[in-house]
Each structure stands twice: as structure tokens, then as C-alpha cells.
PDB file of N, CA, C and O in Angstrom:
ATOM      1  N   UNK A   1     -31.989 -25.824 -12.146  1.00  0.00           N
ATOM      2  CA  UNK A   1     -32.794 -24.738 -11.623  1.00  0.00           C
ATOM      3  C   UNK A   1     -32.730 -23.576 -12.610  1.00  0.00           C
ATOM      4  O   UNK A   1     -31.653 -23.132 -13.005  1.00  0.00           O
ATOM      5  N   UNK A   2     -33.894 -23.104 -12.992  1.00  0.00           N
ATOM      6  CA  UNK A   2     -33.957 -21.965 -13.896  1.00  0.00           C
ATOM      7  C   UNK A   2     -34.074 -20.698 -13.073  1.00  0.00           C
ATOM      8  O   UNK A   2     -34.881 -20.624 -12.147  1.00  0.00           O
ATOM      9  N   UNK A   3     -33.267 -19.699 -13.410  1.00  0.00           N
ATOM     10  CA  UNK A   3     -33.271 -18.453 -12.645  1.00  0.00           C
ATOM     11  C   UNK A   3     -33.272 -17.288 -13.618  1.00  0.00           C
ATOM     12  O   UNK A   3     -32.395 -17.170 -14.474  1.00  0.00           O
ATOM     13  N   UNK A   4     -34.268 -16.433 -13.473  1.00  0.00           N
ATOM     14  CA  UNK A   4     -34.353 -15.228 -14.294  1.00  0.00           C
ATOM     15  C   UNK A   4     -33.705 -14.090 -13.522  1.00  0.00           C
ATOM     16  O   UNK A   4     -34.190 -13.699 -12.460  1.00  0.00           O
ATOM     17  N   UNK A   5     -32.635 -13.570 -14.042  1.00  0.00           N
ATOM     18  CA  UNK A   5     -31.931 -12.515 -13.323  1.00  0.00           C
ATOM     19  C   UNK A   5     -32.403 -11.131 -13.735  1.00  0.00           C
ATOM     20  O   UNK A   5     -32.330 -10.189 -12.946  1.00  0.00           O
ATOM     21  N   UNK A   6     -32.879 -11.002 -14.949  1.00  0.00           N
ATOM     22  CA  UNK A   6     -33.273  -9.681 -15.406  1.00  0.00           C
ATOM     23  C   UNK A   6     -34.412  -9.798 -16.408  1.00  0.00           C
ATOM     24  O   UNK A   6     -34.263 -10.422 -17.459  1.00  0.00           O
ATOM     25  N   UNK A   7     -35.516  -9.212 -16.087  1.00  0.00           N
ATOM     26  CA  UNK A   7     -36.647  -9.155 -17.003  1.00  0.00           C
ATOM     27  C   UNK A   7     -36.846  -7.690 -17.359  1.00  0.00           C
ATOM     28  O   UNK A   7     -37.224  -6.891 -16.502  1.00  0.00           O
ATOM     29  N   UNK A   8     -36.595  -7.327 -18.616  1.00  0.00           N
ATOM     30  CA  UNK A   8     -36.756  -5.915 -18.978  1.00  0.00           C
ATOM     31  C   UNK A   8     -38.217  -5.500 -18.910  1.00  0.00           C
ATOM     32  O   UNK A   8     -39.103  -6.218 -19.373  1.00  0.00           O
ATOM     33  N   UNK A   9     -38.452  -4.352 -18.339  1.00  0.00           N
ATOM     34  CA  UNK A   9     -39.802  -3.817 -18.282  1.00  0.00           C
ATOM     35  C   UNK A   9     -40.204  -3.308 -19.654  1.00  0.00           C
ATOM     36  O   UNK A   9     -39.366  -2.871 -20.443  1.00  0.00           O
ATOM     37  N   UNK A  10     -41.464  -3.371 -19.914  1.00  0.00           N
ATOM     38  CA  UNK A  10     -41.963  -2.886 -21.194  1.00  0.00           C
ATOM     39  C   UNK A  10     -41.831  -1.367 -21.240  1.00  0.00           C
ATOM     40  O   UNK A  10     -42.045  -0.677 -20.243  1.00  0.00           O
ATOM     41  N   UNK A  11     -41.486  -0.879 -22.384  1.00  0.00           N
ATOM     42  CA  UNK A  11     -41.432   0.562 -22.596  1.00  0.00           C
ATOM     43  C   UNK A  11     -42.866   1.099 -22.632  1.00  0.00           C
ATOM     44  O   UNK A  11     -43.799   0.364 -22.955  1.00  0.00           O
ATOM     45  N   UNK A  12     -43.032   2.347 -22.308  1.00  0.00           N
ATOM     46  CA  UNK A  12     -44.364   2.969 -22.256  1.00  0.00           C
ATOM     47  C   UNK A  12     -45.133   2.784 -23.565  1.00  0.00           C
ATOM     48  O   UNK A  12     -46.323   2.471 -23.540  1.00  0.00           O
ATOM     49  N   UNK A  13     -44.468   2.975 -24.706  1.00  0.00           N
ATOM     50  CA  UNK A  13     -45.149   2.817 -25.990  1.00  0.00           C
ATOM     51  C   UNK A  13     -45.572   1.378 -26.233  1.00  0.00           C
ATOM     52  O   UNK A  13     -46.609   1.127 -26.846  1.00  0.00           O
ATOM     53  N   UNK A  14     -44.767   0.430 -25.751  1.00  0.00           N
ATOM     54  CA  UNK A  14     -45.137  -0.981 -25.880  1.00  0.00           C
ATOM     55  C   UNK A  14     -46.369  -1.294 -25.025  1.00  0.00           C
ATOM     56  O   UNK A  14     -47.253  -2.040 -25.447  1.00  0.00           O
ATOM     57  N   UNK A  15     -46.416  -0.725 -23.837  1.00  0.00           N
ATOM     58  CA  UNK A  15     -47.560  -0.949 -22.961  1.00  0.00           C
ATOM     59  C   UNK A  15     -48.813  -0.365 -23.598  1.00  0.00           C
ATOM     60  O   UNK A  15     -49.860  -1.012 -23.614  1.00  0.00           O
ATOM     61  N   UNK A  16     -48.714   0.840 -24.118  1.00  0.00           N
ATOM     62  CA  UNK A  16     -49.864   1.470 -24.762  1.00  0.00           C
ATOM     63  C   UNK A  16     -50.334   0.639 -25.954  1.00  0.00           C
ATOM     64  O   UNK A  16     -51.535   0.458 -26.152  1.00  0.00           O
ATOM     65  N   UNK A  17     -49.391   0.133 -26.748  1.00  0.00           N
ATOM     66  CA  UNK A  17     -49.742  -0.696 -27.902  1.00  0.00           C
ATOM     67  C   UNK A  17     -50.391  -2.003 -27.435  1.00  0.00           C
ATOM     68  O   UNK A  17     -51.347  -2.477 -28.049  1.00  0.00           O
ATOM     69  N   UNK A  18     -49.872  -2.583 -26.352  1.00  0.00           N
ATOM     70  CA  UNK A  18     -50.452  -3.812 -25.815  1.00  0.00           C
ATOM     71  C   UNK A  18     -51.882  -3.579 -25.334  1.00  0.00           C
ATOM     72  O   UNK A  18     -52.776  -4.371 -25.632  1.00  0.00           O
ATOM     73  N   UNK A  19     -52.098  -2.494 -24.593  1.00  0.00           N
ATOM     74  CA  UNK A  19     -53.437  -2.175 -24.095  1.00  0.00           C
ATOM     75  C   UNK A  19     -54.398  -2.000 -25.270  1.00  0.00           C
ATOM     76  O   UNK A  19     -55.510  -2.527 -25.245  1.00  0.00           O
ATOM     77  N   UNK A  20     -53.977  -1.269 -26.290  1.00  0.00           N
ATOM     78  CA  UNK A  20     -54.842  -1.050 -27.454  1.00  0.00           C
ATOM     79  C   UNK A  20     -55.141  -2.363 -28.173  1.00  0.00           C
ATOM     80  O   UNK A  20     -56.284  -2.607 -28.560  1.00  0.00           O
ATOM     81  N   UNK A  21     -54.120  -3.217 -28.358  1.00  0.00           N
ATOM     82  CA  UNK A  21     -54.312  -4.481 -29.066  1.00  0.00           C
ATOM     83  C   UNK A  21     -55.189  -5.440 -28.262  1.00  0.00           C
ATOM     84  O   UNK A  21     -56.063  -6.100 -28.823  1.00  0.00           O
ATOM     85  N   UNK A  22     -54.957  -5.517 -26.949  1.00  0.00           N
ATOM     86  CA  UNK A  22     -55.762  -6.407 -26.109  1.00  0.00           C
ATOM     87  C   UNK A  22     -57.215  -5.944 -26.076  1.00  0.00           C
ATOM     88  O   UNK A  22     -58.131  -6.763 -26.150  1.00  0.00           O
ATOM     89  N   UNK A  23     -57.423  -4.653 -25.965  1.00  0.00           N
ATOM     90  CA  UNK A  23     -58.792  -4.118 -25.948  1.00  0.00           C
ATOM     91  C   UNK A  23     -59.488  -4.406 -27.279  1.00  0.00           C
ATOM     92  O   UNK A  23     -60.663  -4.774 -27.300  1.00  0.00           O
ATOM     93  N   UNK A  24     -58.769  -4.240 -28.382  1.00  0.00           N
ATOM     94  CA  UNK A  24     -59.359  -4.513 -29.699  1.00  0.00           C
ATOM     95  C   UNK A  24     -59.669  -6.006 -29.850  1.00  0.00           C
ATOM     96  O   UNK A  24     -60.721  -6.370 -30.376  1.00  0.00           O
ATOM     97  N   UNK A  25     -58.759  -6.870 -29.393  1.00  0.00           N
ATOM     98  CA  UNK A  25     -58.968  -8.318 -29.512  1.00  0.00           C
ATOM     99  C   UNK A  25     -60.165  -8.779 -28.692  1.00  0.00           C
ATOM    100  O   UNK A  25     -60.860  -9.721 -29.072  1.00  0.00           O
ATOM    101  N   UNK A  26     -60.401  -8.118 -27.577  1.00  0.00           N
ATOM    102  CA  UNK A  26     -61.514  -8.477 -26.700  1.00  0.00           C
ATOM    103  C   UNK A  26     -62.783  -7.693 -27.015  1.00  0.00           C
ATOM    104  O   UNK A  26     -63.821  -7.890 -26.384  1.00  0.00           O
ATOM    105  N   UNK A  27     -62.686  -6.804 -27.996  1.00  0.00           N
ATOM    106  CA  UNK A  27     -63.795  -5.903 -28.326  1.00  0.00           C
ATOM    107  C   UNK A  27     -64.244  -5.159 -27.066  1.00  0.00           C
ATOM    108  O   UNK A  27     -65.433  -5.049 -26.765  1.00  0.00           O
ATOM    109  N   UNK A  28     -63.251  -4.658 -26.351  1.00  0.00           N
ATOM    110  CA  UNK A  28     -63.467  -3.981 -25.072  1.00  0.00           C
ATOM    111  C   UNK A  28     -63.154  -2.500 -25.230  1.00  0.00           C
ATOM    112  O   UNK A  28     -61.985  -2.122 -25.307  1.00  0.00           O
ATOM    113  N   UNK A  29     -64.170  -1.665 -25.279  1.00  0.00           N
ATOM    114  CA  UNK A  29     -63.888  -0.234 -25.395  1.00  0.00           C
ATOM    115  C   UNK A  29     -63.304   0.316 -24.093  1.00  0.00           C
ATOM    116  O   UNK A  29     -63.767  -0.015 -23.001  1.00  0.00           O
ATOM    117  N   UNK A  30     -62.297   1.146 -24.227  1.00  0.00           N
ATOM    118  CA  UNK A  30     -61.702   1.826 -23.069  1.00  0.00           C
ATOM    119  C   UNK A  30     -61.911   3.315 -23.281  1.00  0.00           C
ATOM    120  O   UNK A  30     -61.413   3.892 -24.248  1.00  0.00           O
ATOM    121  N   UNK A  31     -62.644   3.926 -22.378  1.00  0.00           N
ATOM    122  CA  UNK A  31     -62.905   5.363 -22.487  1.00  0.00           C
ATOM    123  C   UNK A  31     -61.595   6.129 -22.411  1.00  0.00           C
ATOM    124  O   UNK A  31     -60.678   5.741 -21.687  1.00  0.00           O
ATOM    125  N   UNK A  32     -61.516   7.208 -23.156  1.00  0.00           N
ATOM    126  CA  UNK A  32     -60.287   8.006 -23.213  1.00  0.00           C
ATOM    127  C   UNK A  32     -59.822   8.438 -21.827  1.00  0.00           C
ATOM    128  O   UNK A  32     -58.622   8.461 -21.552  1.00  0.00           O
ATOM    129  N   UNK A  33     -60.773   8.783 -20.948  1.00  0.00           N
ATOM    130  CA  UNK A  33     -60.374   9.233 -19.611  1.00  0.00           C
ATOM    131  C   UNK A  33     -59.893   8.079 -18.727  1.00  0.00           C
ATOM    132  O   UNK A  33     -59.242   8.318 -17.710  1.00  0.00           O
ATOM    133  N   UNK A  34     -60.203   6.826 -19.100  1.00  0.00           N
ATOM    134  CA  UNK A  34     -59.755   5.664 -18.325  1.00  0.00           C
ATOM    135  C   UNK A  34     -58.446   5.075 -18.843  1.00  0.00           C
ATOM    136  O   UNK A  34     -57.760   4.353 -18.120  1.00  0.00           O
ATOM    137  N   UNK A  35     -58.100   5.378 -20.087  1.00  0.00           N
ATOM    138  CA  UNK A  35     -56.917   4.772 -20.716  1.00  0.00           C
ATOM    139  C   UNK A  35     -55.630   5.008 -19.935  1.00  0.00           C
ATOM    140  O   UNK A  35     -54.865   4.057 -19.772  1.00  0.00           O
ATOM    141  N   UNK A  36     -55.334   6.226 -19.433  1.00  0.00           N
ATOM    142  CA  UNK A  36     -54.092   6.406 -18.674  1.00  0.00           C
ATOM    143  C   UNK A  36     -54.031   5.497 -17.437  1.00  0.00           C
ATOM    144  O   UNK A  36     -52.962   4.984 -17.104  1.00  0.00           O
ATOM    145  N   UNK A  37     -55.144   5.299 -16.768  1.00  0.00           N
ATOM    146  CA  UNK A  37     -55.169   4.418 -15.606  1.00  0.00           C
ATOM    147  C   UNK A  37     -54.948   2.966 -15.988  1.00  0.00           C
ATOM    148  O   UNK A  37     -54.254   2.233 -15.283  1.00  0.00           O
ATOM    149  N   UNK A  38     -55.540   2.545 -17.108  1.00  0.00           N
ATOM    150  CA  UNK A  38     -55.360   1.174 -17.585  1.00  0.00           C
ATOM    151  C   UNK A  38     -53.892   0.950 -17.952  1.00  0.00           C
ATOM    152  O   UNK A  38     -53.310  -0.073 -17.594  1.00  0.00           O
ATOM    153  N   UNK A  39     -53.304   1.893 -18.655  1.00  0.00           N
ATOM    154  CA  UNK A  39     -51.887   1.780 -19.037  1.00  0.00           C
ATOM    155  C   UNK A  39     -51.021   1.722 -17.782  1.00  0.00           C
ATOM    156  O   UNK A  39     -50.097   0.912 -17.706  1.00  0.00           O
ATOM    157  N   UNK A  40     -51.308   2.563 -16.810  1.00  0.00           N
ATOM    158  CA  UNK A  40     -50.540   2.560 -15.563  1.00  0.00           C
ATOM    159  C   UNK A  40     -50.645   1.209 -14.856  1.00  0.00           C
ATOM    160  O   UNK A  40     -49.643   0.681 -14.373  1.00  0.00           O
ATOM    161  N   UNK A  41     -51.862   0.645 -14.793  1.00  0.00           N
ATOM    162  CA  UNK A  41     -52.049  -0.637 -14.131  1.00  0.00           C
ATOM    163  C   UNK A  41     -51.273  -1.745 -14.843  1.00  0.00           C
ATOM    164  O   UNK A  41     -50.669  -2.593 -14.185  1.00  0.00           O
ATOM    165  N   UNK A  42     -51.280  -1.751 -16.175  1.00  0.00           N
ATOM    166  CA  UNK A  42     -50.533  -2.772 -16.923  1.00  0.00           C
ATOM    167  C   UNK A  42     -49.040  -2.619 -16.649  1.00  0.00           C
ATOM    168  O   UNK A  42     -48.334  -3.618 -16.513  1.00  0.00           O
ATOM    169  N   UNK A  43     -48.552  -1.388 -16.567  1.00  0.00           N
ATOM    170  CA  UNK A  43     -47.142  -1.174 -16.206  1.00  0.00           C
ATOM    171  C   UNK A  43     -46.856  -1.721 -14.811  1.00  0.00           C
ATOM    172  O   UNK A  43     -45.826  -2.359 -14.592  1.00  0.00           O
ATOM    173  N   UNK A  44     -47.754  -1.478 -13.879  1.00  0.00           N
ATOM    174  CA  UNK A  44     -47.601  -1.978 -12.515  1.00  0.00           C
ATOM    175  C   UNK A  44     -47.607  -3.508 -12.497  1.00  0.00           C
ATOM    176  O   UNK A  44     -46.771  -4.130 -11.842  1.00  0.00           O
ATOM    177  N   UNK A  45     -48.547  -4.104 -13.215  1.00  0.00           N
ATOM    178  CA  UNK A  45     -48.633  -5.567 -13.282  1.00  0.00           C
ATOM    179  C   UNK A  45     -47.368  -6.160 -13.905  1.00  0.00           C
ATOM    180  O   UNK A  45     -46.884  -7.197 -13.454  1.00  0.00           O
ATOM    181  N   UNK A  46     -46.836  -5.513 -14.931  1.00  0.00           N
ATOM    182  CA  UNK A  46     -45.602  -5.987 -15.565  1.00  0.00           C
ATOM    183  C   UNK A  46     -44.427  -5.908 -14.592  1.00  0.00           C
ATOM    184  O   UNK A  46     -43.581  -6.801 -14.560  1.00  0.00           O
ATOM    185  N   UNK A  47     -44.380  -4.848 -13.807  1.00  0.00           N
ATOM    186  CA  UNK A  47     -43.308  -4.709 -12.814  1.00  0.00           C
ATOM    187  C   UNK A  47     -43.424  -5.805 -11.752  1.00  0.00           C
ATOM    188  O   UNK A  47     -42.414  -6.383 -11.349  1.00  0.00           O
ATOM    189  N   UNK A  48     -44.648  -6.096 -11.297  1.00  0.00           N
ATOM    190  CA  UNK A  48     -44.840  -7.161 -10.306  1.00  0.00           C
ATOM    191  C   UNK A  48     -44.455  -8.513 -10.901  1.00  0.00           C
ATOM    192  O   UNK A  48     -43.818  -9.327 -10.232  1.00  0.00           O
ATOM    193  N   UNK A  49     -44.835  -8.753 -12.140  1.00  0.00           N
ATOM    194  CA  UNK A  49     -44.481 -10.014 -12.798  1.00  0.00           C
ATOM    195  C   UNK A  49     -42.970 -10.135 -12.925  1.00  0.00           C
ATOM    196  O   UNK A  49     -42.420 -11.228 -12.791  1.00  0.00           O
ATOM    197  N   UNK A  50     -42.296  -9.018 -13.185  1.00  0.00           N
ATOM    198  CA  UNK A  50     -40.833  -9.040 -13.270  1.00  0.00           C
ATOM    199  C   UNK A  50     -40.201  -9.457 -11.964  1.00  0.00           C
ATOM    200  O   UNK A  50     -39.218 -10.198 -11.954  1.00  0.00           O
ATOM    201  N   UNK A  51     -40.761  -8.982 -10.847  1.00  0.00           N
ATOM    202  CA  UNK A  51     -40.244  -9.379  -9.534  1.00  0.00           C
ATOM    203  C   UNK A  51     -40.448 -10.872  -9.302  1.00  0.00           C
ATOM    204  O   UNK A  51     -39.545 -11.553  -8.814  1.00  0.00           O
ATOM    205  N   UNK A  52     -41.615 -11.380  -9.643  1.00  0.00           N
ATOM    206  CA  UNK A  52     -41.893 -12.809  -9.466  1.00  0.00           C
ATOM    207  C   UNK A  52     -40.954 -13.642 -10.322  1.00  0.00           C
ATOM    208  O   UNK A  52     -40.465 -14.683  -9.883  1.00  0.00           O
ATOM    209  N   UNK A  53     -40.706 -13.191 -11.529  1.00  0.00           N
ATOM    210  CA  UNK A  53     -39.854 -13.955 -12.440  1.00  0.00           C
ATOM    211  C   UNK A  53     -38.396 -14.020 -11.986  1.00  0.00           C
ATOM    212  O   UNK A  53     -37.640 -14.859 -12.476  1.00  0.00           O
ATOM    213  N   UNK A  54     -37.992 -13.151 -11.059  1.00  0.00           N
ATOM    214  CA  UNK A  54     -36.605 -13.194 -10.581  1.00  0.00           C
ATOM    215  C   UNK A  54     -36.394 -14.264  -9.519  1.00  0.00           C
ATOM    216  O   UNK A  54     -35.256 -14.563  -9.160  1.00  0.00           O
ATOM    217  N   UNK A  55     -37.489 -14.849  -9.007  1.00  0.00           N
ATOM    218  CA  UNK A  55     -37.358 -15.877  -7.982  1.00  0.00           C
ATOM    219  C   UNK A  55     -36.916 -17.191  -8.609  1.00  0.00           C
ATOM    220  O   UNK A  55     -37.466 -17.613  -9.627  1.00  0.00           O
ATOM    221  N   UNK A  56     -35.930 -17.837  -8.007  1.00  0.00           N
ATOM    222  CA  UNK A  56     -35.478 -19.114  -8.554  1.00  0.00           C
ATOM    223  C   UNK A  56     -36.502 -20.223  -8.287  1.00  0.00           C
ATOM    224  O   UNK A  56     -37.168 -20.230  -7.252  1.00  0.00           O
ATOM    225  N   UNK A  57     -36.615 -21.147  -9.221  1.00  0.00           N
ATOM    226  CA  UNK A  57     -37.477 -22.301  -9.049  1.00  0.00           C
ATOM    227  C   UNK A  57     -36.619 -23.550  -9.010  1.00  0.00           C
ATOM    228  O   UNK A  57     -35.717 -23.726  -9.829  1.00  0.00           O
ATOM    229  N   UNK A  58     -36.906 -24.409  -8.055  1.00  0.00           N
ATOM    230  CA  UNK A  58     -36.189 -25.667  -7.961  1.00  0.00           C
ATOM    231  C   UNK A  58     -36.936 -26.765  -8.685  1.00  0.00           C
ATOM    232  O   UNK A  58     -38.069 -26.568  -9.121  1.00  0.00           O
ATOM    233  N   UNK A  59     -36.316 -27.905  -8.813  1.00  0.00           N
ATOM    234  CA  UNK A  59     -36.903 -29.034  -9.515  1.00  0.00           C
ATOM    235  C   UNK A  59     -38.188 -29.508  -8.836  1.00  0.00           C
ATOM    236  O   UNK A  59     -39.083 -30.032  -9.500  1.00  0.00           O
ATOM    237  N   UNK A  60     -38.283 -29.327  -7.520  1.00  0.00           N
ATOM    238  CA  UNK A  60     -39.444 -29.800  -6.771  1.00  0.00           C
ATOM    239  C   UNK A  60     -40.554 -28.763  -6.647  1.00  0.00           C
ATOM    240  O   UNK A  60     -41.604 -29.066  -6.081  1.00  0.00           O
ATOM    241  N   UNK A  61     -40.357 -27.563  -7.151  1.00  0.00           N
ATOM    242  CA  UNK A  61     -41.377 -26.526  -7.049  1.00  0.00           C
ATOM    243  C   UNK A  61     -42.537 -26.836  -7.984  1.00  0.00           C
ATOM    244  O   UNK A  61     -42.349 -27.092  -9.174  1.00  0.00           O
ATOM    245  N   UNK A  62     -43.720 -26.807  -7.430  1.00  0.00           N
ATOM    246  CA  UNK A  62     -44.945 -27.108  -8.174  1.00  0.00           C
ATOM    247  C   UNK A  62     -45.952 -25.999  -7.931  1.00  0.00           C
ATOM    248  O   UNK A  62     -45.949 -25.385  -6.864  1.00  0.00           O
ATOM    249  N   UNK A  63     -46.811 -25.734  -8.900  1.00  0.00           N
ATOM    250  CA  UNK A  63     -47.885 -24.775  -8.641  1.00  0.00           C
ATOM    251  C   UNK A  63     -48.890 -25.387  -7.663  1.00  0.00           C
ATOM    252  O   UNK A  63     -49.069 -26.604  -7.620  1.00  0.00           O
ATOM    253  N   UNK A  64     -49.519 -24.554  -6.907  1.00  0.00           N
ATOM    254  CA  UNK A  64     -50.537 -25.035  -5.979  1.00  0.00           C
ATOM    255  C   UNK A  64     -51.711 -25.596  -6.781  1.00  0.00           C
ATOM    256  O   UNK A  64     -52.155 -24.960  -7.737  1.00  0.00           O
ATOM    257  N   UNK A  65     -52.226 -26.776  -6.412  1.00  0.00           N
ATOM    258  CA  UNK A  65     -53.333 -27.341  -7.174  1.00  0.00           C
ATOM    259  C   UNK A  65     -54.636 -26.559  -6.991  1.00  0.00           C
ATOM    260  O   UNK A  65     -55.483 -26.525  -7.884  1.00  0.00           O
ATOM    261  N   UNK A  66     -54.782 -25.929  -5.816  1.00  0.00           N
ATOM    262  CA  UNK A  66     -55.994 -25.170  -5.522  1.00  0.00           C
ATOM    263  C   UNK A  66     -55.598 -23.948  -4.708  1.00  0.00           C
ATOM    264  O   UNK A  66     -54.839 -24.058  -3.745  1.00  0.00           O
ATOM    265  N   UNK A  67     -56.110 -22.787  -5.092  1.00  0.00           N
ATOM    266  CA  UNK A  67     -55.867 -21.584  -4.309  1.00  0.00           C
ATOM    267  C   UNK A  67     -56.853 -21.567  -3.156  1.00  0.00           C
ATOM    268  O   UNK A  67     -58.063 -21.646  -3.366  1.00  0.00           O
ATOM    269  N   UNK A  68     -56.341 -21.465  -1.944  1.00  0.00           N
ATOM    270  CA  UNK A  68     -57.197 -21.411  -0.766  1.00  0.00           C
ATOM    271  C   UNK A  68     -56.924 -20.097  -0.050  1.00  0.00           C
ATOM    272  O   UNK A  68     -55.878 -19.946   0.580  1.00  0.00           O
ATOM    273  N   UNK A  69     -57.839 -19.151  -0.135  1.00  0.00           N
ATOM    274  CA  UNK A  69     -57.612 -17.871   0.538  1.00  0.00           C
ATOM    275  C   UNK A  69     -57.687 -18.031   2.052  1.00  0.00           C
ATOM    276  O   UNK A  69     -58.347 -18.933   2.567  1.00  0.00           O
ATOM    277  N   UNK A  70     -57.005 -17.147   2.743  1.00  0.00           N
ATOM    278  CA  UNK A  70     -57.034 -17.142   4.203  1.00  0.00           C
ATOM    279  C   UNK A  70     -58.213 -16.293   4.642  1.00  0.00           C
ATOM    280  O   UNK A  70     -58.391 -15.164   4.184  1.00  0.00           O
ATOM    281  N   UNK A  71     -59.002 -16.847   5.523  1.00  0.00           N
ATOM    282  CA  UNK A  71     -60.158 -16.112   6.033  1.00  0.00           C
ATOM    283  C   UNK A  71     -59.680 -14.932   6.868  1.00  0.00           C
ATOM    284  O   UNK A  71     -58.660 -15.044   7.547  1.00  0.00           O
ATOM    285  N   UNK A  72     -60.381 -13.812   6.839  1.00  0.00           N
ATOM    286  CA  UNK A  72     -59.955 -12.645   7.621  1.00  0.00           C
ATOM    287  C   UNK A  72     -59.764 -12.957   9.099  1.00  0.00           C
ATOM    288  O   UNK A  72     -58.884 -12.368   9.728  1.00  0.00           O
ATOM    289  N   UNK A  73     -60.551 -13.858   9.679  1.00  0.00           N
ATOM    290  CA  UNK A  73     -60.416 -14.189  11.096  1.00  0.00           C
ATOM    291  C   UNK A  73     -59.098 -14.901  11.377  1.00  0.00           C
ATOM    292  O   UNK A  73     -58.635 -14.905  12.518  1.00  0.00           O
ATOM    293  N   UNK A  74     -58.485 -15.502  10.358  1.00  0.00           N
ATOM    294  CA  UNK A  74     -57.235 -16.237  10.549  1.00  0.00           C
ATOM    295  C   UNK A  74     -56.014 -15.326  10.520  1.00  0.00           C
ATOM    296  O   UNK A  74     -54.903 -15.778  10.798  1.00  0.00           O
ATOM    297  N   UNK A  75     -56.199 -14.067  10.193  1.00  0.00           N
ATOM    298  CA  UNK A  75     -55.088 -13.121  10.132  1.00  0.00           C
ATOM    299  C   UNK A  75     -54.653 -12.776  11.554  1.00  0.00           C
ATOM    300  O   UNK A  75     -55.481 -12.456  12.408  1.00  0.00           O
ATOM    301  N   UNK A  76     -53.342 -12.846  11.799  1.00  0.00           N
ATOM    302  CA  UNK A  76     -52.815 -12.607  13.147  1.00  0.00           C
ATOM    303  C   UNK A  76     -53.136 -11.216  13.656  1.00  0.00           C
ATOM    304  O   UNK A  76     -53.631 -11.056  14.771  1.00  0.00           O
ATOM    305  N   UNK A  77     -52.855 -10.202  12.834  1.00  0.00           N
ATOM    306  CA  UNK A  77     -53.109  -8.824  13.240  1.00  0.00           C
ATOM    307  C   UNK A  77     -54.006  -8.160  12.210  1.00  0.00           C
ATOM    308  O   UNK A  77     -53.634  -8.066  11.041  1.00  0.00           O
ATOM    309  N   UNK A  78     -55.169  -7.705  12.616  1.00  0.00           N
ATOM    310  CA  UNK A  78     -56.038  -7.040  11.637  1.00  0.00           C
ATOM    311  C   UNK A  78     -55.393  -5.740  11.158  1.00  0.00           C
ATOM    312  O   UNK A  78     -54.665  -5.070  11.890  1.00  0.00           O
ATOM    313  N   UNK A  79     -55.683  -5.419   9.934  1.00  0.00           N
ATOM    314  CA  UNK A  79     -55.158  -4.177   9.356  1.00  0.00           C
ATOM    315  C   UNK A  79     -55.934  -2.997   9.931  1.00  0.00           C
ATOM    316  O   UNK A  79     -57.160  -3.032  10.039  1.00  0.00           O
ATOM    317  N   UNK A  80     -55.214  -1.982  10.287  1.00  0.00           N
ATOM    318  CA  UNK A  80     -55.881  -0.792  10.804  1.00  0.00           C
ATOM    319  C   UNK A  80     -56.241   0.111   9.616  1.00  0.00           C
ATOM    320  O   UNK A  80     -55.521   0.144   8.619  1.00  0.00           O
ATOM    321  N   UNK A  81     -57.345   0.832   9.727  1.00  0.00           N
ATOM    322  CA  UNK A  81     -57.718   1.716   8.622  1.00  0.00           C
ATOM    323  C   UNK A  81     -56.705   2.839   8.452  1.00  0.00           C
ATOM    324  O   UNK A  81     -56.106   3.317   9.415  1.00  0.00           O
ATOM    325  N   UNK A  82     -56.536   3.236   7.229  1.00  0.00           N
ATOM    326  CA  UNK A  82     -55.617   4.335   6.916  1.00  0.00           C
ATOM    327  C   UNK A  82     -56.329   5.643   7.221  1.00  0.00           C
ATOM    328  O   UNK A  82     -57.449   5.881   6.768  1.00  0.00           O
ATOM    329  N   UNK A  83     -55.680   6.459   7.971  1.00  0.00           N
ATOM    330  CA  UNK A  83     -56.272   7.762   8.323  1.00  0.00           C
ATOM    331  C   UNK A  83     -55.430   8.873   7.703  1.00  0.00           C
ATOM    332  O   UNK A  83     -54.201   8.826   7.734  1.00  0.00           O
ATOM    333  N   UNK A  84     -56.102   9.863   7.143  1.00  0.00           N
ATOM    334  CA  UNK A  84     -55.354  10.971   6.509  1.00  0.00           C
ATOM    335  C   UNK A  84     -54.614  11.826   7.526  1.00  0.00           C
ATOM    336  O   UNK A  84     -53.944  12.789   7.152  1.00  0.00           O
TER     337      UNK A  84
END
């Protein structure tokens, strides 16, 4: 069983460099006013990936062959709208 106990988060400068390199590789312009949000999202995604990577996998664990979303009607309790 492989177990990841610690996945270091990317440093802010590494995230910024990654965003710039990925955008350049994809020829995807990122407006200056959107860049802080993109960098923040990549940091968030990296943090979520770090949490997933800490879960142990057993020999019998397999990826799902097909993703099947749950229909909203199948949800036990509907989400209530957020009110300010």
C-alpha cells in the first residue's frame, strides 16, 4: 500500500511561474486583472490535490471506469440557498 504522508504545497512564486508557463504553452492570454484569481485558484487546486494524495490506496483500489453524476432529485436533502 502506497501512502503519501506529506505533499509540500507549492510556494507562491512557483504557482505564479506555473500559471505563466501553462498559459504560454497553451497560448492562453490571462488579463492582468484576472491573474491574481487564476493564481489563487491554482493554489486552491494544489491544496485539494494534496489532501487527496494523503489518502492511502490499497492493492484493490481502482479508478472508476465511468463517472456517473448523481441527479439532483437523488440528493437526500436539497441545499438551501445562502442568505446574507
